[in-house]
TILO-330045 format. One record per residue: x, y, z of N, C-alpha, C in turn; residue number from 1. Coordinates in steps of 0.001 Angstrom, whole numbers, plus 500000, padded with zeros to 6 digits. Atoms other than C-alpha are relative to their C-alpha. Last residue first. Layout:
<n_u->X&n_v->Y&n_w->Z&ca_u->X&ca_v->Y&ca_w->Z&c_u->X&c_v->Y&c_w->Z&i->NUM> .
...
! end
This chain:
<n_u->500946&n_v->499969&n_w->499050&ca_u->280131&ca_v->094338&ca_w->516686&c_u->498580&c_v->500339&c_w->499632&i->177> .
<n_u->499810&n_v->498805&n_w->498886&ca_u->281791&ca_v->093411&ca_w->513832&c_u->499030&c_v->499903&c_w->500874&i->176> .
<n_u->498818&n_v->499750&n_w->500170&ca_u->281613&ca_v->090649&ca_w->511052&c_u->500740&c_v->501022&c_w->500703&i->175> .
<n_u->499449&n_v->498800&n_w->500296&ca_u->278356&ca_v->089155&ca_w->511878&c_u->501365&c_v->500177&c_w->499646&i->174> .
<n_u->498479&n_v->500035&n_w->500351&ca_u->276424&ca_v->086056&ca_w->512167&c_u->500404&c_v->501378&c_w->499822&i->173> .
<n_u->499743&n_v->501369&n_w->500157&ca_u->272863&ca_v->085437&ca_w->513509&c_u->501563&c_v->499713&c_w->499990&i->172> .
<n_u->499309&n_v->500585&n_w->501438&ca_u->272541&ca_v->089156&ca_w->514752&c_u->500146&c_v->498428&c_w->500197&i->171> .
<n_u->500997&n_v->500075&n_w->501147&ca_u->270263&ca_v->090359&ca_w->517241&c_u->500304&c_v->499540&c_w->498933&i->170> .
<n_u->500976&n_v->501259&n_w->499504&ca_u->272547&ca_v->089386&ca_w->520501&c_u->498750&c_v->499876&c_w->498559&i->169> .
<n_u->501303&n_v->499423&n_w->499310&ca_u->275334&ca_v->091871&ca_w->518817&c_u->499102&c_v->498854&c_w->500019&i->168> .
<n_u->500543&n_v->499247&n_w->500653&ca_u->278199&ca_v->089490&ca_w->518104&c_u->498831&c_v->500266&c_w->500512&i->167> .
<n_u->501038&n_v->500521&n_w->500187&ca_u->280530&ca_v->087986&ca_w->520629&c_u->499253&c_v->500953&c_w->499055&i->166> .
<n_u->501145&n_v->499103&n_w->499687&ca_u->284111&ca_v->088644&ca_w->520248&c_u->498739&c_v->499692&c_w->499563&i->165> .
<n_u->501306&n_v->500500&n_w->500259&ca_u->286944&ca_v->086516&ca_w->519341&c_u->499054&c_v->500798&c_w->500578&i->164> .
<n_u->501010&n_v->501152&n_w->499613&ca_u->290120&ca_v->088277&ca_w->519841&c_u->498704&c_v->499890&c_w->499382&i->163> .
<n_u->499983&n_v->501406&n_w->500211&ca_u->292916&ca_v->089996&ca_w->518451&c_u->499344&c_v->498998&c_w->500677&i->162> .
<n_u->499428&n_v->500891&n_w->498982&ca_u->292301&ca_v->093251&ca_w->520194&c_u->500421&c_v->498803&c_w->499684&i->161> .
<n_u->499436&n_v->498760&n_w->498702&ca_u->292024&ca_v->095838&ca_w->517352&c_u->500346&c_v->499128&c_w->501038&i->160> .
<n_u->498674&n_v->499663&n_w->500428&ca_u->291488&ca_v->093180&ca_w->514451&c_u->500601&c_v->500909&c_w->501137&i->159> .
<n_u->499771&n_v->498631&n_w->499519&ca_u->288231&ca_v->091872&ca_w->516413&c_u->501489&c_v->500190&c_w->499613&i->158> .
<n_u->498580&n_v->499646&n_w->499480&ca_u->287393&ca_v->088544&ca_w->514937&c_u->500612&c_v->501331&c_w->499831&i->157> .
<n_u->499091&n_v->499378&n_w->501115&ca_u->283996&ca_v->088109&ca_w->514981&c_u->501174&c_v->500076&c_w->500284&i->156> .
<n_u->498891&n_v->498875&n_w->499577&ca_u->281484&ca_v->085729&ca_w->516898&c_u->500618&c_v->500625&c_w->498837&i->155> .
<n_u->500323&n_v->498806&n_w->498929&ca_u->278091&ca_v->084114&ca_w->516920&c_u->500932&c_v->500891&c_w->500533&i->154> .
<n_u->500404&n_v->499072&n_w->500923&ca_u->279653&ca_v->081624&ca_w->514105&c_u->499233&c_v->501342&c_w->500844&i->153> .
<n_u->501416&n_v->499868&n_w->499634&ca_u->281853&ca_v->080009&ca_w->517033&c_u->499698&c_v->501520&c_w->498728&i->152> .
<n_u->500528&n_v->501430&n_w->500272&ca_u->285203&ca_v->078929&ca_w->515487&c_u->498411&c_v->499979&c_w->500227&i->151> .
<n_u->501159&n_v->500534&n_w->499048&ca_u->286519&ca_v->082319&ca_w->514930&c_u->499288&c_v->498699&c_w->499854&i->150> .
<n_u->501431&n_v->499827&n_w->500220&ca_u->289281&ca_v->082400&ca_w->512287&c_u->499643&c_v->499690&c_w->501275&i->149> .
<n_u->500502&n_v->498729&n_w->501278&ca_u->292886&ca_v->082660&ca_w->512112&c_u->498709&c_v->500072&c_w->500058&i->148> .
<n_u->500396&n_v->500688&n_w->501277&ca_u->293361&ca_v->080845&ca_w->515649&c_u->499766&c_v->501068&c_w->498896&i->147> .
<n_u->499755&n_v->498882&n_w->501077&ca_u->294980&ca_v->081712&ca_w->518969&c_u->499751&c_v->499393&c_w->498622&i->146> .
<n_u->499177&n_v->500152&n_w->501011&ca_u->293589&ca_v->079547&ca_w->521854&c_u->500058&c_v->500988&c_w->498835&i->145> .
<n_u->498691&n_v->500464&n_w->499689&ca_u->292234&ca_v->080288&ca_w->525226&c_u->501102&c_v->499319&c_w->498904&i->144> .
<n_u->500271&n_v->501209&n_w->498958&ca_u->288679&ca_v->079760&ca_w->523952&c_u->501447&c_v->499919&c_w->500281&i->143> .
<n_u->501050&n_v->500860&n_w->500388&ca_u->289443&ca_v->082006&ca_w->520549&c_u->499855&c_v->498755&c_w->501085&i->142> .
<n_u->500266&n_v->500848&n_w->498871&ca_u->292252&ca_v->084646&ca_w->520911&c_u->498386&c_v->499294&c_w->500086&i->141> .
<n_u->501318&n_v->499468&n_w->499023&ca_u->292336&ca_v->085791&ca_w->517330&c_u->499863&c_v->499107&c_w->501140&i->140> .
<n_u->500652&n_v->501216&n_w->499177&ca_u->295624&ca_v->085152&ca_w->515192&c_u->498902&c_v->500743&c_w->500700&i->139> .
<n_u->501191&n_v->500057&n_w->500505&ca_u->296830&ca_v->087821&ca_w->512475&c_u->498940&c_v->499006&c_w->500245&i->138> .
<n_u->500330&n_v->500062&n_w->501283&ca_u->299688&ca_v->088985&ca_w->514247&c_u->498751&c_v->499843&c_w->499352&i->137> .
<n_u->499095&n_v->498909&n_w->500893&ca_u->299680&ca_v->088566&ca_w->517923&c_u->499879&c_v->499508&c_w->498549&i->136> .
<n_u->499222&n_v->500174&n_w->501426&ca_u->297626&ca_v->086812&ca_w->520114&c_u->500606&c_v->501191&c_w->499764&i->135> .
<n_u->499897&n_v->498933&n_w->501192&ca_u->296640&ca_v->087228&ca_w->524086&c_u->500723&c_v->499402&c_w->498872&i->134> .
<n_u->500813&n_v->498766&n_w->499346&ca_u->295923&ca_v->084867&ca_w->527119&c_u->499922&c_v->501161&c_w->498952&i->133> .
<n_u->499587&n_v->498585&n_w->500541&ca_u->296969&ca_v->081622&ca_w->525300&c_u->499098&c_v->500955&c_w->500823&i->132> .
<n_u->499846&n_v->499535&n_w->499091&ca_u->296865&ca_v->078145&ca_w->527254&c_u->500280&c_v->501830&c_w->499846&i->131> .
<n_u->501282&n_v->499616&n_w->499431&ca_u->295138&ca_v->076141&ca_w->524643&c_u->500232&c_v->501128&c_w->501216&i->130> .
<n_u->500571&n_v->498882&n_w->500706&ca_u->298495&ca_v->076215&ca_w->522449&c_u->498173&c_v->500540&c_w->500671&i->129> .
<n_u->500767&n_v->500654&n_w->501211&ca_u->300108&ca_v->074473&ca_w->525421&c_u->499520&c_v->501349&c_w->499213&i->128> .
<n_u->498932&n_v->500160&n_w->501344&ca_u->303049&ca_v->075800&ca_w->527578&c_u->499164&c_v->499690&c_w->498876&i->127> .
<n_u->499803&n_v->501258&n_w->500180&ca_u->300695&ca_v->077777&ca_w->530191&c_u->500656&c_v->499538&c_w->498790&i->126> .
<n_u->499891&n_v->500230&n_w->498395&ca_u->299532&ca_v->081025&ca_w->531570&c_u->500365&c_v->498658&c_w->500138&i->125> .
<n_u->500575&n_v->501256&n_w->499510&ca_u->300006&ca_v->082752&ca_w->528144&c_u->500189&c_v->499682&c_w->501468&i->124> .
<n_u->499785&n_v->500066&n_w->498950&ca_u->301088&ca_v->086017&ca_w->526163&c_u->499022&c_v->498582&c_w->500069&i->123> .
<n_u->499065&n_v->498502&n_w->499567&ca_u->301615&ca_v->086697&ca_w->522505&c_u->500122&c_v->499949&c_w->501653&i->122> .
<n_u->500361&n_v->498878&n_w->498940&ca_u->300573&ca_v->083063&ca_w->521892&c_u->500872&c_v->501211&c_w->500089&i->121> .
<n_u->500801&n_v->499120&n_w->500612&ca_u->300894&ca_v->081225&ca_w->518451&c_u->499593&c_v->500667&c_w->501127&i->120> .
<n_u->499686&n_v->499078&n_w->500901&ca_u->304410&ca_v->079802&ca_w->519414&c_u->498823&c_v->501033&c_w->499712&i->119> .
<n_u->500241&n_v->500616&n_w->501401&ca_u->303174&ca_v->078323&ca_w->522591&c_u->500455&c_v->500811&c_w->498889&i->118> .
<n_u->501356&n_v->500526&n_w->500405&ca_u->304699&ca_v->080239&ca_w->525425&c_u->499845&c_v->499285&c_w->499057&i->117> .
<n_u->500892&n_v->499313&n_w->501289&ca_u->308347&ca_v->080402&ca_w->526436&c_u->498634&c_v->499274&c_w->499777&i->116> .
<n_u->499878&n_v->501035&n_w->501135&ca_u->309111&ca_v->079007&ca_w->530043&c_u->499470&c_v->500996&c_w->499001&i->115> .
<n_u->500574&n_v->499369&n_w->500973&ca_u->310284&ca_v->081400&ca_w->532957&c_u->500077&c_v->498897&c_w->498681&i->114> .
<n_u->499036&n_v->499464&n_w->501131&ca_u->311412&ca_v->079240&ca_w->535992&c_u->498869&c_v->500520&c_w->498760&i->113> .
<n_u->499381&n_v->498541&n_w->500085&ca_u->309753&ca_v->079301&ca_w->539206&c_u->500424&c_v->500284&c_w->499092&i->112> .
<n_u->498724&n_v->499667&n_w->498945&ca_u->309697&ca_v->075386&ca_w->539643&c_u->500133&c_v->501388&c_w->500163&i->111> .
<n_u->500036&n_v->500490&n_w->498590&ca_u->305924&ca_v->074939&ca_w->538722&c_u->501308&c_v->499964&c_w->500786&i->110> .
<n_u->500470&n_v->501343&n_w->499970&ca_u->306210&ca_v->076861&ca_w->535451&c_u->500076&c_v->500116&c_w->501550&i->109> .
<n_u->498972&n_v->500708&n_w->498969&ca_u->306411&ca_v->080682&ca_w->535471&c_u->499433&c_v->498661&c_w->499831&i->108> .
<n_u->500684&n_v->500159&n_w->498952&ca_u->304966&ca_v->081998&ca_w->531765&c_u->500897&c_v->499363&c_w->501158&i->107> .
<n_u->499270&n_v->501228&n_w->499187&ca_u->306975&ca_v->083348&ca_w->528743&c_u->498928&c_v->499725&c_w->501198&i->106> .
<n_u->500397&n_v->501049&n_w->501113&ca_u->306036&ca_v->086036&ca_w->525705&c_u->500179&c_v->498360&c_w->500914&i->105> .
<n_u->501339&n_v->500372&n_w->500097&ca_u->305746&ca_v->088682&ca_w->528491&c_u->499385&c_v->498915&c_w->498979&i->104> .
<n_u->500675&n_v->499796&n_w->501312&ca_u->309271&ca_v->088174&ca_w->529475&c_u->498497&c_v->499857&c_w->499821&i->103> .
<n_u->499932&n_v->500760&n_w->501148&ca_u->309394&ca_v->086653&ca_w->533159&c_u->499846&c_v->501274&c_w->498739&i->102> .
<n_u->501238&n_v->500037&n_w->501098&ca_u->309485&ca_v->089402&ca_w->535883&c_u->500580&c_v->499235&c_w->498746&i->101> .
<n_u->501346&n_v->499896&n_w->499085&ca_u->312097&ca_v->089316&ca_w->538662&c_u->498754&c_v->499788&c_w->499371&i->100> .
<n_u->500969&n_v->499002&n_w->500200&ca_u->314752&ca_v->087625&ca_w->536492&c_u->498894&c_v->500508&c_w->500875&i->99> .
<n_u->501121&n_v->500206&n_w->499078&ca_u->317619&ca_v->085023&ca_w->536848&c_u->499380&c_v->501677&c_w->499978&i->98> .
<n_u->499518&n_v->498843&n_w->498849&ca_u->319853&ca_v->084617&ca_w->533937&c_u->498584&c_v->500162&c_w->500954&i->97> .
<n_u->498900&n_v->500160&n_w->498921&ca_u->320435&ca_v->081244&ca_w->532026&c_u->500194&c_v->501347&c_w->500782&i->96> .
<n_u->498978&n_v->500804&n_w->500847&ca_u->317529&ca_v->080829&ca_w->529818&c_u->501138&c_v->499855&c_w->501208&i->95> .
<n_u->500573&n_v->500128&n_w->501313&ca_u->314823&ca_v->082717&ca_w->532258&c_u->501183&c_v->499766&c_w->499264&i->94> .
<n_u->499119&n_v->500117&n_w->500986&ca_u->314982&ca_v->081698&ca_w->535690&c_u->499757&c_v->500131&c_w->498936&i->93> .
<n_u->500241&n_v->501361&n_w->500796&ca_u->313000&ca_v->083104&ca_w->538129&c_u->500931&c_v->499908&c_w->498964&i->92> .
<n_u->500334&n_v->499164&n_w->501356&ca_u->313651&ca_v->085396&ca_w->541265&c_u->499657&c_v->498644&c_w->499159&i->91> .
<n_u->500963&n_v->499035&n_w->499992&ca_u->313669&ca_v->084389&ca_w->544959&c_u->499510&c_v->500920&c_w->498892&i->90> .
<n_u->500412&n_v->500019&n_w->498595&ca_u->316954&ca_v->082528&ca_w->544884&c_u->499072&c_v->500971&c_w->499750&i->89> .
<n_u->500267&n_v->498550&n_w->499532&ca_u->317634&ca_v->081595&ca_w->541198&c_u->499416&c_v->499527&c_w->501492&i->88> .
<n_u->501192&n_v->499883&n_w->498744&ca_u->319082&ca_v->078334&ca_w->539811&c_u->499826&c_v->501175&c_w->500650&i->87> .
<n_u->500925&n_v->501276&n_w->500128&ca_u->321061&ca_v->077277&ca_w->536633&c_u->498953&c_v->499995&c_w->500819&i->86> .
<n_u->500698&n_v->500310&n_w->499203&ca_u->322400&ca_v->080847&ca_w->536130&c_u->499445&c_v->498925&c_w->499916&i->85> .
<n_u->501069&n_v->501051&n_w->500864&ca_u->325148&ca_v->081629&ca_w->533539&c_u->499497&c_v->499083&c_w->501180&i->84> .
<n_u->501202&n_v->499533&n_w->500595&ca_u->326680&ca_v->084590&ca_w->535141&c_u->499132&c_v->499314&c_w->499058&i->83> .
<n_u->500865&n_v->499602&n_w->498806&ca_u->329377&ca_v->083437&ca_w->537197&c_u->498734&c_v->500633&c_w->499632&i->82> .
<n_u->499610&n_v->498550&n_w->499810&ca_u->330794&ca_v->081349&ca_w->534485&c_u->499164&c_v->500484&c_w->500971&i->81> .
<n_u->499304&n_v->499464&n_w->501215&ca_u->330908&ca_v->077616&ca_w->533753&c_u->500334&c_v->501729&c_w->500057&i->80> .
<n_u->499100&n_v->500870&n_w->500816&ca_u->327792&ca_v->076894&ca_w->535768&c_u->500673&c_v->500731&c_w->499080&i->79> .
<n_u->499432&n_v->499859&n_w->501205&ca_u->325772&ca_v->078660&ca_w->538380&c_u->500908&c_v->499219&c_w->499368&i->78> .
<n_u->498665&n_v->500910&n_w->500589&ca_u->323939&ca_v->078174&ca_w->541438&c_u->499970&c_v->500514&c_w->498757&i->77> .
<n_u->500140&n_v->501085&n_w->498784&ca_u->321702&ca_v->080665&ca_w->543527&c_u->501246&c_v->499076&c_w->499441&i->76> .
<n_u->500152&n_v->501904&n_w->499833&ca_u->322443&ca_v->083063&ca_w->541015&c_u->499754&c_v->499457&c_w->500960&i->75> .
<n_u->501392&n_v->500596&n_w->500408&ca_u->321764&ca_v->086824&ca_w->541103&c_u->499655&c_v->498826&c_w->499857&i->74> .
<n_u->500579&n_v->499739&n_w->498694&ca_u->325052&ca_v->087654&ca_w->543418&c_u->498674&c_v->499527&c_w->499523&i->73> .
<n_u->500670&n_v->498645&n_w->499709&ca_u->326910&ca_v->086437&ca_w->540598&c_u->498856&c_v->499863&c_w->501027&i->72> .
<n_u->501213&n_v->499467&n_w->501005&ca_u->328433&ca_v->082935&ca_w->541156&c_u->499525&c_v->501549&c_w->500211&i->71> .
<n_u->500856&n_v->499769&n_w->499606&ca_u->331920&ca_v->082725&ca_w->543369&c_u->498691&c_v->500297&c_w->498363&i->70> .
<n_u->499886&n_v->498487&n_w->500043&ca_u->334748&ca_v->080728&ca_w->541905&c_u->498298&c_v->500413&c_w->500421&i->69> .
<n_u->501039&n_v->499688&n_w->499680&ca_u->335706&ca_v->077011&ca_w->542661&c_u->499848&c_v->501500&c_w->500098&i->68> .
<n_u->500393&n_v->499368&n_w->498889&ca_u->338893&ca_v->076122&ca_w->540801&c_u->498433&c_v->500713&c_w->500489&i->67> .
<n_u->500643&n_v->500487&n_w->498708&ca_u->339310&ca_v->073461&ca_w->539040&c_u->499876&c_v->500497&c_w->500903&i->66> .
<n_u->498899&n_v->500448&n_w->499012&ca_u->341645&ca_v->075309&ca_w->536541&c_u->499684&c_v->499448&c_w->501148&i->65> .
<n_u->499110&n_v->500655&n_w->500902&ca_u->338953&ca_v->075783&ca_w->533684&c_u->501189&c_v->499393&c_w->500806&i->64> .
<n_u->499325&n_v->499170&n_w->501286&ca_u->336467&ca_v->077308&ca_w->536087&c_u->500708&c_v->498945&c_w->499364&i->63> .
<n_u->498659&n_v->500441&n_w->500452&ca_u->334150&ca_v->075370&ca_w->538672&c_u->500205&c_v->500614&c_w->498628&i->62> .
<n_u->500005&n_v->500972&n_w->500909&ca_u->331108&ca_v->076986&ca_w->539899&c_u->501471&c_v->499736&c_w->499607&i->61> .
<n_u->498738&n_v->500176&n_w->500713&ca_u->330010&ca_v->078467&ca_w->542972&c_u->500034&c_v->499233&c_w->499081&i->60> .
<n_u->499828&n_v->498519&n_w->500278&ca_u->326656&ca_v->079564&ca_w->544723&c_u->501536&c_v->499950&c_w->499665&i->59> .
<n_u->501162&n_v->499200&n_w->500616&ca_u->325950&ca_v->075940&ca_w->545752&c_u->500452&c_v->501373&c_w->500314&i->58> .
<n_u->501181&n_v->499857&n_w->499457&ca_u->329372&ca_v->074269&ca_w->546639&c_u->498823&c_v->500547&c_w->499128&i->57> .
<n_u->499975&n_v->498797&n_w->499007&ca_u->331894&ca_v->073179&ca_w->544455&c_u->498594&c_v->499898&c_w->500630&i->56> .
<n_u->500459&n_v->498953&n_w->500739&ca_u->332349&ca_v->069370&ca_w->543605&c_u->499832&c_v->501464&c_w->500698&i->55> .
<n_u->500135&n_v->500703&n_w->501260&ca_u->334649&ca_v->066441&ca_w->544844&c_u->499189&c_v->500960&c_w->499239&i->54> .
<n_u->501061&n_v->500470&n_w->500062&ca_u->336537&ca_v->068848&ca_w->547540&c_u->499382&c_v->499424&c_w->498757&i->53> .
<n_u->499946&n_v->500663&n_w->501260&ca_u->339844&ca_v->070170&ca_w->548280&c_u->498714&c_v->498890&c_w->499895&i->52> .
<n_u->500328&n_v->501417&n_w->499662&ca_u->339882&ca_v->073073&ca_w->550791&c_u->499663&c_v->499184&c_w->498736&i->51> .
<n_u->498719&n_v->500589&n_w->499881&ca_u->341931&ca_v->076442&ca_w->550854&c_u->499861&c_v->498189&c_w->500338&i->50> .
<n_u->499105&n_v->499352&n_w->498986&ca_u->339374&ca_v->078303&ca_w->549031&c_u->501101&c_v->498994&c_w->500582&i->49> .
<n_u->500873&n_v->499016&n_w->499535&ca_u->337168&ca_v->075712&ca_w->547133&c_u->500564&c_v->500581&c_w->501061&i->48> .
<n_u->499511&n_v->499063&n_w->498722&ca_u->339707&ca_v->073894&ca_w->545165&c_u->498948&c_v->500948&c_w->500154&i->47> .
<n_u->500171&n_v->498531&n_w->500177&ca_u->338133&ca_v->070734&ca_w->542979&c_u->500539&c_v->500947&c_w->501352&i->46> .
<n_u->500870&n_v->498986&n_w->498886&ca_u->338938&ca_v->067246&ca_w->543560&c_u->500221&c_v->501485&c_w->499198&i->45> .
<n_u->501444&n_v->500632&n_w->499605&ca_u->339840&ca_v->064055&ca_w->541165&c_u->499404&c_v->500928&c_w->500617&i->44> .
<n_u->501063&n_v->499898&n_w->501317&ca_u->342753&ca_v->065906&ca_w->539486&c_u->498907&c_v->499439&c_w->500374&i->43> .
<n_u->499435&n_v->500869&n_w->500955&ca_u->344985&ca_v->066341&ca_w->543057&c_u->498872&c_v->500012&c_w->499082&i->42> .
<n_u->500604&n_v->501124&n_w->500133&ca_u->344359&ca_v->069682&ca_w->544574&c_u->500157&c_v->499176&c_w->499110&i->41> .
<n_u->500316&n_v->500513&n_w->501654&ca_u->346657&ca_v->072794&ca_w->545009&c_u->499230&c_v->498582&c_w->500755&i->40> .
<n_u->499370&n_v->498898&n_w->500979&ca_u->347397&ca_v->075131&ca_w->548123&c_u->499747&c_v->499735&c_w->498528&i->39> .
<n_u->499605&n_v->500595&n_w->501519&ca_u->345465&ca_v->072754&ca_w->550516&c_u->500339&c_v->501400&c_w->499421&i->38> .
<n_u->498987&n_v->499731&n_w->500506&ca_u->345487&ca_v->073769&ca_w->554227&c_u->500439&c_v->499860&c_w->498756&i->37> .
<n_u->500541&n_v->498791&n_w->500310&ca_u->341781&ca_v->073183&ca_w->555378&c_u->501546&c_v->501020&c_w->499563&i->36> .
<n_u->500788&n_v->499689&n_w->501563&ca_u->342398&ca_v->069685&ca_w->554829&c_u->499341&c_v->501292&c_w->499820&i->35> .
<n_u->501209&n_v->500164&n_w->500184&ca_u->345002&ca_v->069970&ca_w->557647&c_u->499032&c_v->500025&c_w->498800&i->34> .
<n_u->500263&n_v->501456&n_w->500303&ca_u->348775&ca_v->069126&ca_w->557760&c_u->498244&c_v->500081&c_w->500105&i->33> .
<n_u->500367&n_v->500476&n_w->498486&ca_u->349912&ca_v->072578&ca_w->557168&c_u->499300&c_v->498571&c_w->499669&i->32> .
<n_u->499141&n_v->499320&n_w->499365&ca_u->351223&ca_v->074649&ca_w->553558&c_u->499580&c_v->499685&c_w->501674&i->31> .
<n_u->500688&n_v->499547&n_w->498948&ca_u->349655&ca_v->072210&ca_w->551224&c_u->501098&c_v->501039&c_w->500984&i->30> .
<n_u->498976&n_v->499102&n_w->499507&ca_u->350185&ca_v->070567&ca_w->547765&c_u->499483&c_v->500694&c_w->501389&i->29> .
<n_u->498903&n_v->499965&n_w->501046&ca_u->348049&ca_v->067824&ca_w->546248&c_u->501334&c_v->500608&c_w->500591&i->28> .
<n_u->499466&n_v->498753&n_w->500343&ca_u->345564&ca_v->068071&ca_w->549287&c_u->501320&c_v->499384&c_w->499263&i->27> .
<n_u->500599&n_v->499310&n_w->500933&ca_u->342855&ca_v->065455&ca_w->550190&c_u->500840&c_v->501193&c_w->499118&i->26> .
<n_u->500161&n_v->501047&n_w->501361&ca_u->345219&ca_v->063053&ca_w->551852&c_u->498942&c_v->500754&c_w->498973&i->25> .
<n_u->501190&n_v->500672&n_w->499771&ca_u->346276&ca_v->066025&ca_w->554409&c_u->499599&c_v->499224&c_w->498445&i->24> .
<n_u->501548&n_v->499224&n_w->499943&ca_u->349645&ca_v->066976&ca_w->553808&c_u->499276&c_v->499163&c_w->500368&i->23> .
<n_u->501187&n_v->500337&n_w->501540&ca_u->352331&ca_v->065004&ca_w->554591&c_u->498959&c_v->500796&c_w->500252&i->22> .
<n_u->501018&n_v->500874&n_w->499575&ca_u->355430&ca_v->066438&ca_w->557190&c_u->498828&c_v->500084&c_w->498930&i->21> .
<n_u->501019&n_v->499806&n_w->501076&ca_u->358614&ca_v->067800&ca_w->556057&c_u->498962&c_v->498634&c_w->500533&i->20> .
<n_u->500253&n_v->501191&n_w->500668&ca_u->361039&ca_v->068323&ca_w->559074&c_u->498995&c_v->500269&c_w->498885&i->19> .
<n_u->498867&n_v->500445&n_w->500858&ca_u->362942&ca_v->071257&ca_w->560270&c_u->499456&c_v->498878&c_w->499228&i->18> .
<n_u->498658&n_v->499916&n_w->499460&ca_u->359876&ca_v->073229&ca_w->561426&c_u->501027&c_v->499434&c_w->499086&i->17> .
<n_u->500149&n_v->499845&n_w->498558&ca_u->357155&ca_v->071624&ca_w->559731&c_u->501124&c_v->500480&c_w->500927&i->16> .
<n_u->498748&n_v->499539&n_w->499057&ca_u->357760&ca_v->072604&ca_w->555914&c_u->499421&c_v->500072&c_w->501615&i->15> .
<n_u->499884&n_v->498285&n_w->499740&ca_u->354692&ca_v->070829&ca_w->554083&c_u->501131&c_v->500185&c_w->501013&i->14> .
<n_u->499371&n_v->499559&n_w->498647&ca_u->354405&ca_v->067812&ca_w->552288&c_u->499980&c_v->501342&c_w->500233&i->13> .
<n_u->500860&n_v->501454&n_w->498904&ca_u->352306&ca_v->065949&ca_w->549269&c_u->500997&c_v->500266&c_w->501388&i->12> .
<n_u->500997&n_v->499929&n_w->499774&ca_u->354986&ca_v->067936&ca_w->546880&c_u->499248&c_v->498760&c_w->500891&i->11> .
<n_u->500222&n_v->500178&n_w->501309&ca_u->358543&ca_v->068062&ca_w->547931&c_u->498060&c_v->499938&c_w->500131&i->10> .
<n_u->500442&n_v->501195&n_w->499845&ca_u->359584&ca_v->070058&ca_w->550880&c_u->499698&c_v->499696&c_w->498955&i->9> .
<n_u->501520&n_v->499832&n_w->500071&ca_u->361632&ca_v->073243&ca_w->550310&c_u->499898&c_v->498442&c_w->500011&i->8> .
<n_u->500546&n_v->498924&n_w->499700&ca_u->365353&ca_v->073860&ca_w->551348&c_u->498335&c_v->500108&c_w->499819&i->7> .
<n_u->500670&n_v->499232&n_w->501527&ca_u->366492&ca_v->070570&ca_w->551804&c_u->499155&c_v->501076&c_w->500286&i->6> .
<n_u->500843&n_v->498531&n_w->499961&ca_u->368657&ca_v->068852&ca_w->554384&c_u->499652&c_v->500591&c_w->498533&i->5> .
<n_u->499343&n_v->499143&n_w->501099&ca_u->369469&ca_v->065107&ca_w->554053&c_u->499011&c_v->501320&c_w->500293&i->4> .
<n_u->500936&n_v->498355&n_w->499499&ca_u->368735&ca_v->062475&ca_w->556446&c_u->500742&c_v->500473&c_w->498950&i->3> .
<n_u->501391&n_v->499866&n_w->500634&ca_u->369691&ca_v->058791&ca_w->555172&c_u->499093&c_v->501154&c_w->500215&i->2> .
<n_u->500699&n_v->501665&n_w->499845&ca_u->372578&ca_v->058106&ca_w->557657&c_u->498606&c_v->500390&c_w->499556&i->1> .
! end
């Protein structure tokens, strides 16, 4: 009278002895009644281990099957793949990689990330054109800026150091030391 013997329980339930008991509401399928017994999740949740949650915890990323996978050890958080870092712990984020030291043409910003120097700088301590520490090519460091010529007539463009350097004190102007 309304009871039927089945060998497997339908989705949303689990075999509890001889009866099919409902899964926790966070589970699509399960092997027990608690929220930590999920086998699959509904489409609005992701699966981390045996629980279904709204988004992956730090240190995990969501794969294409809505499963939370571990980030690479170098990343504090990641997205899309285990090695696409979006934050680092104790190191610096350079593009999508965690590094101990930034490349020479980058500086560490207030968030600890490696940010590219201004295009005129070879090295820098900030992002503007006046934060250069050294220059490359045919530019010369002149008061924090890389310029094609020196602005002070008592300086000369040293091609060996890429810096504007002071003329000898006996000279009004000069082209070398």
